[in-house]
N, C-alpha and C positions, 0 to 999 in steps of 0.2 A: 490306797484309794484317795482320790481328791477330797480335800477337807470340806468343800462345798457339798459334794455328794454325800459324805458322811453326815454332815449337819442336816441335810434334807431327810435322810433315812432316820436319823435320831428324832427329828421333829415329828415324823409320822408315828414312830413307835412310842413316843412319850405319852400318847393317849391310852396306852395299855400298861397295866401294872408290871413293875419289875419284880422278879422272884429270884431269891438266892438258892443255889444248888450246891451241895457238897460234892467233892471229887468222887467219881465212881458211880454217880447216879445216872440211871438210864432215863433219857427224856422221851425217846420214841422207840418202841419195840418193833422188831421186824414183822412185817405183814399186818401191823396195826395201822389204823387210820390216824394220822397225826392230828393233834389238837389244833394245830395252826402252823404258821411259819415263824420260826424263832429268830431273834436278833440278839447277838452276843454283845453285851455291854462290857463285860470283863470276863477273863478266863479263857477256856478253850474246850472244844468238843471233838470227839473222834467218831468217825463213821466206820462201822465194820460189819462183817458177816461171819457166820460160823460154818466151818467146813465139815465134811462128813466124819471127820475124826474128833470133832468137838473143839478144834483149835480156832482161834480168832484170826481173821484176815482183815487188817485195817486197809481201807481204800482211800480215806481222806481225813483231813483234820481241818477244823475251823477255828478262827480266832476273831477278836474284834476287828472290824465291824461287819462280820459276814452274816448272811442269812442261810437258813436251811430248814427243811429239805426243799430246795428249789425245783428239782425235777418234778416232784409231786405237786408243788404249788403251781407251776406254770403249765405242765403237761397233763396233770392229773394221772400220772403213772403210779402204779402200785408200789408202795414203799417196801423194799425187801431188806432193809438194813437196820441195824441198831445205831442209835446216837447216844453217846455217853459222855459226861463231863470228864475232862482230863484232870482238871484242878478245880478248886472252889470257884464257882462262876456265878455271874448275874446275867439273866436273860429276860427278854420280853417276848411275848407271843401274841401274834395278831391273826385274825381269821384269814383263811386262804383267799377268799374272794376279795377282801379288802386289800391284801397285799398285791394281788393280781391287778386290781384297778389302779393302785398307787404306781406300780411299775409301768403300766400301760399309759398312764397320764403324765409320766415323767421320762421322756425319751433319753435324757442325759443319764438317768439312773440305769435305764435298760441298757444303754450303750456300755457303761462301765461294767455292768454285770456280765455282758456278753464277752468283753475283753478278758475278764477274770476266768470265765468258763473255759475259754480257749487256752489261756495260759495254764490253767490246771490240767486240761486235756493233754497239752504238750508234755507236762511233767509226768503225767500218768503213763503216756506212751513210752517215754524214756525210761521210766521205772520198769516197765515191762521188758524193754530191751535188756536192761541190766539183770533182771531176774532170770532171763533166758540164757544170757551169754557171759556175764561177768563173774569174777571171783567174789567171795563173801566180803573181802576187804573193800573192794570197789563199790559193792552194793551199799555198804555202811557209809562210805564217804559220800556217795550220791544222795543218800537219804538225809544225811546231816546238812547237805547243801539245800535240799528241798525244804526241810523244816526251818532252816534259818531264813531263807528267802520269803517264806510264808509269813514271817513275823513283820516283814517290811520295815526293818530297823535300819538306821543309818550307822549303827555301831559296827565296828570290825573286830573288836576284841572283847573277850569276856561276855559273850552273848549267852543268855540263859534260855535254854529250851525247856519248857515245862513238860518234860517227858522222861520216863524212867528208861534205864538201859535196856531192860528186857522188852519193854513196849516198843522201842525202836526196832527191835528184832522182828516183831510181828509185821512191821511195815516192809521189811526186807525179805520176809519169808525165811528167816533163820531161826534155828533152835536157840534156847537160852544158853546152852553150852557154847555154841558157835559165836553168838553175839558177845559173850563174855570174853572169849579168846581174841576176837577182833578188837574189842575195846582195850584190852591189855596192850595191843600194839599201838593204838592211838594215844593212850596215856604215856607209854614209854617214849613216844616221839613228841610228847608235850603239845599235842593238838587239841586234846579235850581234858576236862576234869569232870568228875561225877560227885555231886554233893546234894544232900537233902532231896533225893529222888528227882534231881534235875541234871541235865547235861549242860556243861558250860563249854562253849566254843572258845578256846583260848585265843585263836587268831584265825578269823574266817578266810583271809587271803591265803594263808598257808594250807587250809583245808582244800580250797579250790585248786591251788597249785599241786597239791598231792594227788588230787583226782585227775588233773590234766596229764600228769606224767605216767599214769597207769596205762598198761597196754590194753 
């Protein structure tokens, strides 16, 4: 996100107190009315739902400097998801009506958010394609690419993803046993490392090349 846009968002949210959250804390419950619109100063948040078997289905992740839940904030739609911190995080929360007015009065912010929504939608649609037609290995590769690009980092090597191996499996719709098996292949090919509940992308260009050559 453009630094000027980030500064404008930070300036708006600085009027509201920052709060520290530990990893694994739920910020918003499914079907509850959110307290407001959150801004991530540091850390990360995942958005998920629970299927009929009690399993988690992760639909999105958020990192600095993103806002959530925007669908509820802008459209007043019912929130049907859980929002939970992935790692220790610091967030600020502003009233829905204040955030709506801020976005409405700052077209450049609205424009950037619209671009991010469509970029996220494109990734979501491609994830659906892989879930329906690709092998487990390809699904893991694609999810690693998505998670890396969401960090918006300029690094290409030793990129730290703040996500556990089994959690990545919930994004891909894979069981813990399957995700473990696929990660053994990735580790053997020296594409990733796993350390301290984090996934380390050894060489992002090689991950993308590995994905491109898959059928």
